[in-house]
Structures are given as C-alpha cells and as structure tokens.
C-alpha positions in Angstrom: 12.8 11.7 -33.9 10.0 13.5 -32.0 7.1 12.4 -29.8 4.1 14.0 -28.3 4.4 14.3 -24.5 1.5 15.8 -22.5 0.3 17.8 -25.5 3.7 19.2 -26.4 6.3 18.2 -29.0 9.4 16.9 -27.0 12.8 15.7 -28.3 13.4 11.9 -27.8 16.6 12.6 -26.0 14.9 14.7 -23.3 12.7 11.8 -22.4 15.2 8.9 -22.8 15.9 8.5 -19.1 13.9 6.0 -17.0 13.8 6.7 -13.2 12.6 4.4 -10.4 11.1 4.5 -7.0 11.9 1.5 -4.8 9.1 -0.3 -3.0 11.2 -3.3 -1.7 10.9 -2.3 2.0 7.3 -1.4 1.8 5.0 -2.6 -0.9 7.3 -5.5 -1.9 7.4 -6.9 1.5 3.7 -6.1 2.2 2.6 -7.9 -0.9 4.8 -11.1 -0.6 5.8 -11.2 3.1 2.6 -9.8 4.6 4.5 -7.0 6.2 6.7 -9.5 8.2 10.0 -7.8 7.0 11.8 -6.9 10.3 13.8 -3.8 10.9 17.0 -5.7 11.0 16.4 -7.1 7.6 15.9 -3.6 6.3 19.0 -2.3 7.9 21.1 -5.1 6.5 20.4 -3.9 2.9 19.4 -0.2 3.3 22.8 1.5 2.5 23.1 -0.3 -0.9 19.5 0.5 -1.9 20.4 4.1 -1.0 23.4 4.0 -3.3 21.6 2.6 -6.3 20.1 5.9 -7.6 16.5 5.6 -6.8 14.3 8.8 -6.8 12.7 7.7 -3.6 12.6 4.7 -1.2 9.2 3.7 0.2 9.6 2.7 3.9 6.5 2.6 5.9 2.6 2.9 5.9 0.2 3.5 8.8 -0.7 -0.4 8.7 2.9 -1.1 9.7 2.2 0.3 13.2 -0.1 -2.5 14.1 1.9 -5.1 12.4 5.2 -4.1 13.9 3.9 -3.7 17.5 1.4 -6.6 17.7 3.2 -9.3 15.7 6.8 -8.4 15.2 7.1 -6.9 18.6 9.1 -4.0 17.1 8.8 -0.2 17.4 7.9 1.2 14.1 9.1 4.6 15.1 12.5 3.0 15.9 12.4 1.8 12.4 11.8 5.3 11.0 14.6 6.6 13.2 17.2 3.9 12.4 16.7 3.6 8.6 17.6 7.2 7.9 21.0 6.6 9.4 21.6 4.2 6.7 19.7 5.8 3.9 21.1 9.3 3.7 20.9 10.2 0.0 17.6 9.1 -1.1 14.2 10.7 0.1 12.2 8.3 2.2 8.6 8.0 1.4 5.5 6.9 3.5 1.9 5.9 2.6 -0.7 8.1 4.1 -4.3 9.1 3.9 -6.9 10.8 6.0 -7.1 7.8 8.2 -4.3 6.4 10.4 -6.2 3.1 10.8 -7.5 1.7 7.5 -10.7 0.2 9.0 -11.8 3.0 11.4 -12.6 6.6 11.2 -9.5 8.5 12.6 -9.8 11.8 14.6 -8.2 14.8 12.8 -6.0 15.4 15.8 -4.5 11.9 15.4 -3.9 12.2 11.8 -2.2 15.6 12.3 0.0 14.1 14.9 1.0 11.2 12.6 2.0 13.5 9.7 4.0 15.5 12.1 5.8 12.5 13.6 6.6 11.1 10.1 8.5 14.2 9.3 10.2 14.3 12.7 11.4 10.8 12.2 12.9 11.2 8.6 10.1 10.8 6.2 10.3 13.4 3.3 7.7 12.3 0.8 4.1 11.0 1.1 2.1 8.8 -1.3 -1.5 9.8 -0.8 -4.4 7.5 -1.5 -8.2 7.6 -1.0 -9.9 4.2 -1.5 -12.7 6.0 -3.5 -10.6 8.5 -5.3 -12.6 11.1 -3.4 -11.2 14.6 -3.8 -12.5 15.6 -0.4 -10.3 12.9 1.2 -7.4 13.8 -1.1 -7.7 17.5 -0.1 -7.2 16.8 3.6 -4.1 14.7 3.0 -2.5 17.0 0.5 -3.1 20.0 2.8 -1.6 18.1 5.7 1.4 17.1 3.7 2.1 20.6 2.5 1.7 22.0 6.0 4.4 19.6 7.2 6.7 20.2 4.2 6.2 16.7 2.7 6.5 16.0 -1.1 3.1 15.0 -2.1 2.5 12.0 -4.6 -1.3 11.8 -5.3 -2.6 8.4 -6.4 -5.4 7.8 -8.9 -6.3 4.2 -8.1 -7.2 1.9 -11.0 -10.3 -0.1 -11.0 -12.4 -2.0 -13.5 -16.2 -1.5 -13.6 -18.9 0.2 -15.8 -18.3 3.4 -13.9 -14.5 3.4 -14.1 -14.3 4.8 -17.6 -11.8 7.2 -19.4 -14.4 10.0 -18.6 -14.2 9.0 -14.9 -10.4 9.3 -14.8 -10.4 12.4 -16.8 -12.6 14.0 -14.1 -10.5 12.5 -11.3 -7.2 13.8 -13.0 -8.6 17.4 -13.1 -9.7 17.1 -9.4 -6.3 15.8 -8.5 -4.4 18.5 -10.4 -6.6 21.2 -8.8 -5.0 20.2 -5.4 -1.5 20.9 -6.9 0.5 17.8 -5.6 4.0 17.4 -6.7 3.4 14.2 -8.7 0.4 12.3 -10.0 0.6 8.5 -9.8 -1.5 6.0 -11.6 -1.7 3.3 -8.9 -2.9 -0.3 -9.8 -2.9 -2.2 -6.5 -5.0 -5.0 -7.8 -2.8 -5.7 -10.9 -5.8 -5.0 -13.2 -4.0 -2.9 -15.8 -3.4 -4.3 -19.3 -1.0 -2.6 -21.7 -4.0 -1.2 -23.7 -5.6 0.2 -20.6 -2.3 1.6 -19.4 -2.0 3.5 -22.7 -5.5 5.0 -22.5 -5.3 6.1 -18.9 -1.8 7.6 -19.2 -3.0 9.6 -22.2 -6.0 10.9 -20.3 -3.8 12.0 -17.4 -1.3 13.7 -19.7 -4.2 15.5 -21.5 -6.1 16.6 -18.3 -3.1 17.3 -16.0 -0.3 18.3 -18.4 1.6 20.3 -15.8 2.4 17.3 -13.6 5.0 14.6 -13.8 3.5 11.1 -13.8 4.5 8.0 -11.9 3.3 4.4 -12.5 2.7 2.0 -9.7 1.5 -1.4 -10.9 1.4 -4.9 -9.5 2.1 -8.2 -11.2 -0.9 -10.1 -9.9 -2.1 -11.0 -13.5 1.4 -11.2 -15.0 1.0 -8.0 -17.0 2.7 -5.5 -14.7 6.1 -5.3 -16.5 4.5 -4.9 -20.0 2.4 -2.1 -18.6 5.5 -0.4 -17.3 7.0 -0.5 -20.7 4.0 1.0 -22.4 4.0 3.8 -19.8 7.7 4.4 -20.5 7.0 4.6 -24.2 4.4 7.4 -23.5 6.9 9.4 -21.5 6.0 8.4 -17.9 8.9 9.7 -15.9 9.0 7.4 -12.9 8.2 3.6 -12.5 7.8 1.9 -9.2 9.8 -1.4 -8.9 11.0 -3.8 -6.3 14.1 -5.9 -5.9 13.8 -9.7 -6.2 12.8 -11.8 -4.4 10.3 -9.1 -3.3 9.2 -8.5 -6.9 6.7 -10.2 -9.2 3.7 -12.3 -8.1 1.4 -9.9 -6.3 4.2 -7.4 -5.8 5.6 -4.8 -8.2 7.7 -5.4 -11.3 11.5 -6.3 -10.8 13.8 -3.4 -11.1 16.1 -5.5 -13.2 13.4 -6.6 -15.7 12.1 -3.1 -16.3 15.7 -1.6 -16.5 16.8 -4.3 -19.0 13.7 -4.0 -21.2 13.7 -0.2 -21.1 17.4 -0.3 -22.2 16.4 -2.7 -25.1 13.9 0.0 -26.2 16.6 2.6 -26.4 16.0 4.3 -23.0 18.6 4.9 -20.2 17.6 3.4 -16.9 18.9 5.6 -14.1 19.8 2.9 -11.6 22.8 1.0 -10.6 21.9 -2.6 -11.1 25.2 -3.9 -9.8 24.7 -2.4 -6.5 21.2 -4.1 -6.2 22.5 -7.5 -7.2 24.1 -7.9 -3.8 20.7 -6.7 -2.2 18.9 -9.5 -4.2 21.3 -12.1 -3.0 21.0 -11.1 0.7 17.2 -10.9 0.5 17.1 -14.3 -1.1 19.2 -15.6 1.8 16.9 -14.1 4.3 13.8 -15.4 2.5 15.1 -18.9 2.6 16.4 -18.7 6.0 13.1 -17.3 7.5 10.8 -19.5 5.2 9.4 -16.4 3.4 7.8 -16.5 -0.1 9.9 -15.8 -3.1 8.3 -13.7 -5.9 8.0 -15.3 -9.3 6.4 -14.2 -12.5 2.7 -15.6 -12.7 0.6 -16.8 -15.5 -2.3 -14.6 -16.8 -5.5 -15.1 -14.7 -8.6 -13.5 -16.1 -10.6 -14.3 -13.0 -8.9 -11.5 -11.2 -10.8 -8.9 -13.4 -14.1 -10.6 -12.5 -14.1 -10.7 -8.6 -11.0 -8.2 -8.2 -10.5 -9.6 -4.7 -6.9 -9.0 -3.6 -4.7 -12.1 -3.2 -4.1 -11.6 0.6 -7.8 -11.2 1.2 -8.5 -14.5 -0.7 -6.1 -16.2 1.7 -7.9 -14.7 4.7 -11.3 -15.8 3.3 -9.8 -19.3 2.8 -8.6 -19.4 6.4 -11.9 -18.1 7.9 -14.1 -20.5 5.8 -11.8 -23.5 6.6 -12.2 -22.8 10.4 -16.1 -22.7 9.9 -16.0 -25.9 7.9 -17.2 -24.1 4.9 -14.2 -24.0 2.7 -16.2 -25.5 -0.2 -18.3 -22.3 -0.3 -15.3 -20.1 -1.2 -16.3 -20.0 -5.0 -19.8 -18.9 -3.8 -18.3 -16.1 -1.7 -16.1 -14.9 -4.5 -19.2 -14.8 -6.8 -21.2 -12.9 -4.1 -18.3 -10.4 -4.0 -19.1 -9.5 -7.5 -22.7 -8.9 -6.6 -22.1 -7.0 -3.4 -19.6 -4.7 -5.1 -22.2 -3.9 -7.8 -24.8 -3.3 -5.1 -22.5 -0.8 -3.4 -21.8 1.2 -6.6 -18.6 -0.5 -7.7 -16.1 0.5 -4.9 -12.5 0.1 -5.7 -11.3 -3.3 -4.3 -8.5 -1.8 -2.2 -8.1 -1.6 1.6 -10.5 -1.1 3.4 -13.3 -1.2 0.8 -12.3 -4.7 -0.4 -12.6 -6.0 3.1 -16.0 -4.4 3.4 -17.1 -6.0 0.2 -15.6 -9.5 1.1 -16.9 -9.6 4.7 -20.4 -8.7 3.6 -20.4 -11.3 0.8 -19.2 -14.0 3.2 -22.0 -13.1 5.7 -24.6 -13.2 2.8 -23.4 -16.7 1.8 -23.1 -18.1 5.4 -26.5 -16.7 6.5 -28.2 -17.8 3.2 -30.0 -14.5 2.9 -28.5 -11.4 1.3 -28.1 -8.4 3.8 -29.9 -10.2 6.6 -27.0 -9.1 8.7 -24.9 -6.1 7.7 -21.5 -5.1 9.2 -21.1 -1.7 10.8 -18.6 -0.7 8.1 -21.1 -1.3 5.2 -23.7 0.7 7.1 -21.3 3.5 7.6 -20.4 3.2 3.9 -23.9 3.5 2.7 -24.6 6.3 5.3 -21.7 8.5 3.8 -19.2 8.2 6.5 -16.5 6.9 4.0 -17.4 9.6 1.4 -20.6 11.2 0.1 -19.8 10.4 -3.5 -19.3 6.7 -2.7 -22.7 6.6 -0.7 -24.6 8.2 -3.6 -23.6 5.4 -5.9 -25.1 2.6 -3.8 -28.0 0.8 -5.4 -31.1 2.6 -4.0 -33.0 -0.7 -3.1 -29.9 -2.1 -1.4 -29.2 1.2 0.3 -32.8 1.2 1.8 -32.3 -2.4 3.0 -29.0 -1.6 4.7 -30.2 1.7 6.4 -33.7 0.4 7.4 -32.5 -1.3 10.6 -32.0 -0.2 14.3 -28.1 -0.1 14.0 -28.2 2.2 10.9 -30.6 4.5 12.9 -28.0 4.6 15.6 -25.4 5.8 13.1 -27.7 8.3 11.8 -27.3 10.2 15.1 -23.7 9.4 15.5 -20.8 11.7 14.9 -17.2 10.3 14.8 -15.5 11.6 17.9 -12.9 14.2 17.6 -10.8 14.1 20.8 -7.8 16.4 21.3 -4.3 15.0 21.7 -4.3 16.2 25.3 -7.5 14.1 25.9 -5.9 11.1 24.3 -2.6 11.5 26.1 -4.5 11.6 29.5 -6.5 8.5 28.6 -3.6 6.4 27.2 -0.8 7.1 29.7 -0.6 10.6 31.1 1.3 13.8 30.4 4.7 12.1 30.2 3.6 9.9 27.2 5.6 10.7 24.1 3.9 11.5 20.7 5.2 8.3 19.2 4.1 6.2 22.1 0.7 7.9 22.1 0.2 7.0 18.4 1.1 3.3 18.9 -1.2 3.0 21.9 -4.0 4.6 19.9 -3.6 2.1 17.2 -2.9 -1.2 19.2 -3.7 -0.4 22.8 -1.5 -0.2 26.0 -1.1 -4.0 26.4 0.4 -4.7 23.0 2.8 -1.8 23.4 3.9 -3.2 26.8 4.3 -6.6 25.3 6.4 -5.1 22.5 8.6 -3.3 25.1 9.1 -6.5 27.1 10.2 -8.4 24.0 13.4 -6.5 24.0 15.6 -5.2 21.0 14.8 -6.2 17.6 16.7 -9.0 15.9 19.8 -8.0 14.0 20.7 -9.2 10.5 24.0 -7.5 10.2 26.1 -10.5 9.0 23.7 -11.6 6.3 26.4 -11.5 3.7 28.5 -14.1 5.6 26.1 -16.9 6.3 28.9 -19.1 7.9 29.8 -16.5 10.4 26.1 -16.0 11.2 25.7 -19.8 11.8 28.7 -19.8 14.2 27.4 -16.9 16.1 24.0 -18.3 16.5 25.3 -21.7 17.6 27.5 -20.0 20.2 24.4 -18.6 21.8 22.9 -22.0 22.4 23.1 -23.5 25.9 21.6 -27.0 25.1 24.9 -28.5 23.8 28.7 -28.5 24.7 30.1 -29.5 21.3 29.4 -28.6 17.7 30.5 -30.6 14.7 
C-alpha cells in the first residue's frame, strides 16, 4: 500500500510510527491547573516521563516566571535546574517568543538573556509562537534560538475568521519555511480544529513546506482534539502533542493513552511506553485529589466556542471580574461584544495576549455603555502597530481612527519602547552582584515578590507520592497541635 506524503510517494511502513511530545508539565498543567503545578509534583514523576520514549518534554514558558515567584513562591530557575537531573534522556522544551512578558513589549537585551539562561539551565528545544503569526516576530525568535543552539519548533496558530483561509495558511507556511526552523507545528490553542479543517490545513502545510516535519498541537476544548490527532496521523504527521491524565482532555491536550490506543487500532505503531506512564497517571491523580486540583475529562461538543473563541481561562476571569462589579448578568453581552471587537480589530487570533486585549476592551465597551469611549493602552498600541504592522493594517479604518484620535494615542505616537542594556537593568534592580537568573525574575515581578519568594523557604516535596500512607504519617508527625494520633 502507498500513500502521498508531502508531495512524494512513500511506503506505508516508513510512516507507520507515531511519535509523541509530552505536555503534562507545561500545557497540561497550565490548561487545567492554571500553572499551579509545583516543582515537587514534577520531580515526583519526571523520571518515569523521561523513560516513556517521548520525543521531547515541555517544561516551562516565560509566563511561569511570574506564577512561580508571585503565587507559588518557588524559583522557576531552580525548577529548570532540578528537572534535568531527573530527565536525562529526553530533550526538554520551553515556550518562547520575542516577548518575555506576554502583555508588555520586552527589551531585546532581556529576551537575549532569557534565551541564554534557558540553555544554561538545561533547555534544548524551543516552541516559538507569535500571536499574529507575524513573520517579523518569528524571525527574531528563530534567530535567537539558532544563535543559542536551540532546536526550533515554529508554530502556525490556528484561528477561525474570514481572513484565516487556506490561502492565508499557505502564505504563512511559506513564510515560516523561509526561516528554516527544525519543525513546523500546527498549533490550535483554542481547540478550534475540526477533523475536516485539520485535513485541509495539514495538506496546505505539506504542499507549501515539503521539506519540514510537521507536529500537531491541539486542545480538546470542543471535544474534537483526539479526532483531529487521528486525521493528522493518517496524513503522515510525524509528531502529536499529548498529555498524561488527569492533565489531559477538557481544555488541555489529548490523552497520550487515547491517541496511542486509537493509532494502534488504525494500524500504526505508537512509540511510547504506556506502562511507564500508567504509574504517572496514578500519582498525578493522587496529587490532584489531595490538592483539590481539577481532573481533565472529555467534554461535549460546544459550537459557541467557534463563535466567540474566548479561551476557557479568560471566561473564568471575566466571570470573576463582572461578579465583583455586580454585573455577572452582563457576561453574555461581553462575550457577544468580544465577537464585534475582534472583527473591528481585524480578527486577531484569540490567544494570549491578543485574546485579553479583545476581552478587556469588550468588557469596557459593555460597562461604559458606549463602544470605545475608553480604550486600553494595549489596544491603542495594537492599532498603532507596536504589536505588529501587519496586524495593525487590518484594523477597521473607522475604528482605528476612533482609537487613535485621542490624547493617549498621540503620546504613543511619539513613544519608542525602551531598550535598556542588561548592565543598566542590573544596576537598577540590585547591583553588579545580581545573577542573570535573579535579574530576569526581578524584571518580571519586581524586587519585593522575589524577596517574598526567598523568604518562603524551600519548595514543598512530593517524593513519597507513591506511598500515601507514609506521606500521611510523615505529615502528621510534623504537627505540634496534638500529642496522640489514632
């Protein structure tokens, strides 16, 4: 039997293997546990994930710096240093872009240092995204990755709108291929792919970038993620991103067990040790129940996701904010306004930070009762081109005039994002003895939060997760409020 793969005739045997990238420690826990997975939880299962045969293991994103320091009171660079001691066989991957902070424009010197420190602390691969699929942004990150010896995985982010056609993705695939990354990835953070759309986009990428292996990164928000993975496999996609339950399904990535089982039923050979991962699933389930964390489950199909395209975590934030204002009953109005604002701004992809730009502006429009009476700084910057010239050119002209015809926009017209040197930042944030890792943390969250993190002490250990009775006895022995235990 023969099939057509990227314009060539290939033997079925040559493409019978299905390989996997693990997202449990990064996207899985970000999607379901809001990045609340602690370093100790990762260390408790890291060696078994390493031994399962993944092509890469995603570990960290720049967003983890703020979360680790400010809320978990853990050092994210310690995480990067400790995990490679457990994961010694499989390349560790991070998520990166031309911005260290998702919601702010980052100086080049800071981004350069971030890439350097990722490599110094054990990262070997980088998944590169630009929220607008802007080749200018891609180029900066691919160049930085290559300078630092990182394996570059370049994302083409999926969206649904009148402009996100096959022709659009054909152009983006050619622009991505011109940068010569190591892998091209079709990335669907919103869970918007259908099996039919997966087929059409994979074929576009295979036609326009035939020299590059393709990876699929899909979420299960609409329940279709596992089906999309199978369609990609049947077209010869070489690598599928999956997570280990309970950090799979729902708004996360497909379960590695589900994709492996179904690919095997289709006649493929999944290159993964499922037995090694069963104990990981058991331990993560124990941690989830003990820490009162969500457990991912398959979801029913929800067409409304394709209408507003607002990510699940962002809907939760809107719910919380409107409830605090006594306006929770206006949530449907805000979601409807998100659709209008997104159209006004030229259909930005609903991914961080652009989804937050759209959602915040929509909420303001609804609360104020007048559209664009007040405009956020980020939307002004977006319309002015600070987040990409191509994106700014697609903003509705009438709306763009309304956004930029105000005093704050005129201030930005004269503004240039500052480009301080690392020496200047080091002097400002702590002096010449400040380490590079400490500098990056202080740049992202400030000196006070880093000091509070240091004062919190060593991160919590989860070394005895496989023996819950021993864990219970150890924890009880640390209590000083009782003299007997029954």
